[in-house]
C-alpha positions in Angstrom: -62.6 49.8 -60.0 -62.7 52.2 -57.1 -61.7 55.8 -57.2 -60.6 56.6 -53.7 -60.0 60.2 -52.6 -57.1 60.7 -50.2 -57.2 62.9 -47.1 -53.7 63.5 -45.8 -53.9 64.8 -42.2 -51.3 67.0 -40.5 -51.8 69.2 -37.4 -55.5 68.6 -37.8 -55.6 70.0 -41.4 -56.0 68.4 -44.8 -52.6 68.9 -46.6 -50.7 67.6 -49.6 -47.0 67.3 -50.1 -44.9 66.6 -53.2 -43.0 63.2 -52.8 -44.1 63.1 -49.2 -41.8 65.9 -48.0 -41.7 69.0 -50.3 -44.0 71.9 -51.0 -46.7 71.5 -48.3 -50.0 73.0 -49.1 -53.0 73.2 -46.8 -56.3 72.6 -48.5 -58.7 72.6 -45.5 -58.7 73.1 -41.8 -61.8 70.9 -41.5 -61.1 67.3 -42.4 -64.6 66.2 -41.4 -66.1 68.7 -43.8 -63.8 67.5 -46.5 -64.7 63.8 -45.9 -68.4 64.7 -46.2 -67.7 66.6 -49.4 -66.1 63.5 -51.0 -69.0 61.3 -49.8 -71.5 63.7 -51.4 -69.5 63.7 -54.6 -70.0 59.9 -54.9 -66.9 58.4 -53.2 -67.4 54.8 -52.2 -64.3 54.6 -50.1 -61.9 57.1 -48.4 -58.2 56.9 -47.7 -57.0 58.7 -44.6 -53.3 59.2 -44.0 -51.9 60.5 -40.6 -48.8 62.3 -41.7 -47.9 63.3 -38.2 -48.1 59.6 -37.3 -46.1 58.5 -40.3 -43.3 61.0 -39.5 -43.2 60.3 -35.7 -44.2 56.7 -35.5 -47.3 57.3 -33.4 -50.7 58.2 -34.8 -51.7 61.8 -33.9 -55.0 62.1 -35.8 -56.9 59.1 -34.6 -59.8 61.1 -33.1 -60.3 62.8 -36.5 -60.4 59.4 -38.2 -63.0 58.2 -35.7 -65.2 61.3 -36.2 -65.0 60.8 -40.0 -65.8 57.1 -39.7 -68.8 57.9 -37.5 -70.1 60.7 -39.6 -70.2 59.2 -43.1 -71.8 56.1 -44.5 -68.9 55.0 -46.8 -66.0 52.9 -45.5 -62.8 54.5 -44.4 -59.2 53.2 -44.3 -56.6 54.8 -42.1 -52.8 54.6 -42.0 -49.8 56.5 -40.7 -47.8 55.4 -37.7 -49.9 52.4 -36.9 -47.4 49.9 -35.5 -49.2 47.7 -32.9 -52.3 45.5 -32.7 -53.9 47.6 -30.0 -54.1 50.6 -32.3 -55.5 48.5 -35.1 -58.2 47.2 -32.7 -59.0 50.7 -31.4 -59.5 52.0 -35.0 -61.7 49.1 -36.1 -63.9 49.3 -33.0 -64.4 53.0 -33.7 -65.8 52.2 -37.2 -62.7 52.4 -39.4 -63.2 49.7 -42.1 -59.5 49.0 -42.8 -56.2 49.9 -41.3 -53.2 50.5 -43.5 -49.8 49.2 -42.4 -46.4 50.3 -43.7 -43.3 50.5 -41.6 -44.0 47.8 -39.1 -45.2 45.5 -41.8 -41.9 45.9 -43.7 -39.8 45.5 -40.6 -41.5 42.8 -38.6 -42.7 39.6 -40.4 -43.8 38.0 -37.1 -46.0 40.9 -36.2 -47.5 41.0 -39.7 -48.4 37.3 -39.6 -50.1 37.7 -36.2 -51.9 40.8 -37.4 -53.2 39.1 -40.5 -54.3 36.0 -38.6 -56.3 38.3 -36.2 -57.6 41.0 -38.5 -57.6 39.4 -42.0 -59.2 41.8 -44.6 -59.5 44.6 -42.0 -55.8 45.4 -42.6 -54.0 46.2 -45.8 -50.3 46.8 -46.5 -49.1 49.8 -48.4 -45.9 49.2 -50.4 -44.4 52.7 -50.7 -41.6 52.3 -53.2 -38.7 54.3 -54.6 -36.6 52.8 -57.4 -38.0 49.4 -56.7 -37.3 49.4 -53.0 -39.6 49.8 -50.0 -39.5 53.1 -48.0 -40.3 53.2 -44.3 -40.6 55.7 -41.5 -42.6 58.4 -43.4 -40.6 57.6 -46.5 -37.4 58.8 -44.9 -35.4 55.5 -45.2 -35.3 52.2 -47.1 -36.6 49.2 -45.3 -33.3 47.4 -45.0 -32.9 47.3 -48.8 -36.1 45.3 -49.3 -37.2 45.0 -52.9 -40.8 45.9 -53.5 -41.5 42.7 -55.5 -39.9 40.5 -52.9 -42.0 42.1 -50.2 -45.2 41.7 -52.2 -44.4 38.0 -52.6 -44.1 37.7 -48.9 -47.4 39.3 -48.3 -49.0 36.9 -50.7 -47.5 33.9 -48.9 -48.9 35.3 -45.6 -52.4 35.4 -47.2 -52.9 39.0 -48.3 -55.0 39.3 -51.5 -54.7 43.0 -52.0 -52.1 45.7 -51.5 -51.7 49.5 -52.0 -48.7 50.4 -54.2 -47.3 53.9 -54.2 -44.5 55.2 -56.3 -43.2 57.8 -53.9 -41.3 59.6 -56.7 -44.6 60.3 -58.3 -46.7 61.2 -55.3 -48.1 64.8 -55.4 -46.2 65.6 -58.6 -49.1 65.5 -61.1 -46.7 63.9 -63.6 -48.6 60.7 -64.2 -48.6 57.4 -62.5 -46.0 54.7 -62.7 -47.8 52.4 -65.1 -44.8 50.1 -65.7 -44.1 49.6 -62.0 -47.8 49.0 -61.2 -48.1 46.5 -64.1 -45.0 44.6 -62.9 -46.4 44.2 -59.4 -49.7 43.0 -60.8 -48.2 40.5 -63.2 -45.5 39.1 -61.0 -47.5 38.7 -57.8 -51.0 38.0 -58.9 -52.2 40.3 -56.1 -54.9 42.9 -56.4 -53.4 46.3 -56.4 -54.7 49.8 -55.5 -52.4 52.3 -57.3 -51.4 55.6 -55.8 -49.2 58.4 -56.8 -49.0 60.8 -59.8 -52.5 60.8 -61.3 -52.9 64.2 -63.0 -55.6 63.7 -65.6 -58.5 61.6 -66.8 -56.2 60.2 -69.4 -54.0 58.8 -66.6 -57.1 57.1 -65.2 -57.8 55.6 -68.6 -54.3 54.2 -68.8 -54.6 52.7 -65.4 -58.0 51.3 -66.3 -56.3 49.1 -68.8 -54.7 47.3 -65.9 -58.1 46.3 -64.4 -58.0 43.1 -66.4 -54.9 42.0 -64.6 -56.0 42.9 -61.1 -56.0 46.7 -60.6 -58.8 47.2 -58.1 -58.6 50.9 -57.3 -56.8 54.2 -57.7 -56.1 56.6 -54.8 -56.2 60.2 -55.9 -55.2 63.3 -53.9 -53.6 66.4 -55.4 -55.4 66.2 -58.8 -58.8 66.4 -57.1 -57.7 69.2 -54.7 -56.2 71.2 -57.6 -59.4 70.8 -59.7 -57.7 68.9 -62.6 -61.0 67.0 -62.8 -64.0 66.3 -60.5 -64.5 63.1 -58.5 -67.6 62.3 -60.5 -65.6 62.6 -63.7 -63.0 60.3 -62.3 -65.6 57.7 -61.3 -67.2 57.8 -64.7 -63.8 57.4 -66.4 -62.9 54.5 -64.2 
């Protein structure tokens, strides 16, 4: 099971928010240095989020993502404001391993089907949920009232084998992950799931590790690593 450090980008810096909007904190003004740090610490995959792109609808930190993908030997995934095939292609050609889709995936089934047919495993959909419903546009609004489980089922029908699932009420709070919601997605869809949001301790990782037998494939961790709650190597050993 992968432990995946998150690098949230805004205005060229590495930042973290609480629940996507509150209590912004800048952790580094050098994202490339941070990416190299996680690679040296044993990361096998990196999760990059363009917050400027998520909020505006157009990626703003693509050049940073490209520089990171070129500079480190581990695979990188990038999301945040990616809403067209041309941007996906640009990122993949630049060395990004996988592109994360959110808003456009939830809003446009025809686009998603075409994207999957063209890019297959080089794209993954992030289901960012609040109270069981999908959030879009930088977590500002609900995706037409779409239920997370219904959306996950549609992804499975299209052909996706793995998704990212984030409980947005937990993100950045250090209050523990949504074990119940993650377990429900795993059991009811049969998809592989990368869990995100709320991890605060090695005990949280142990609890999530129990879900590996029903398809949990990875855990994205952000604030807990940046706040020194545990080291990346400790997290990897625990997982």
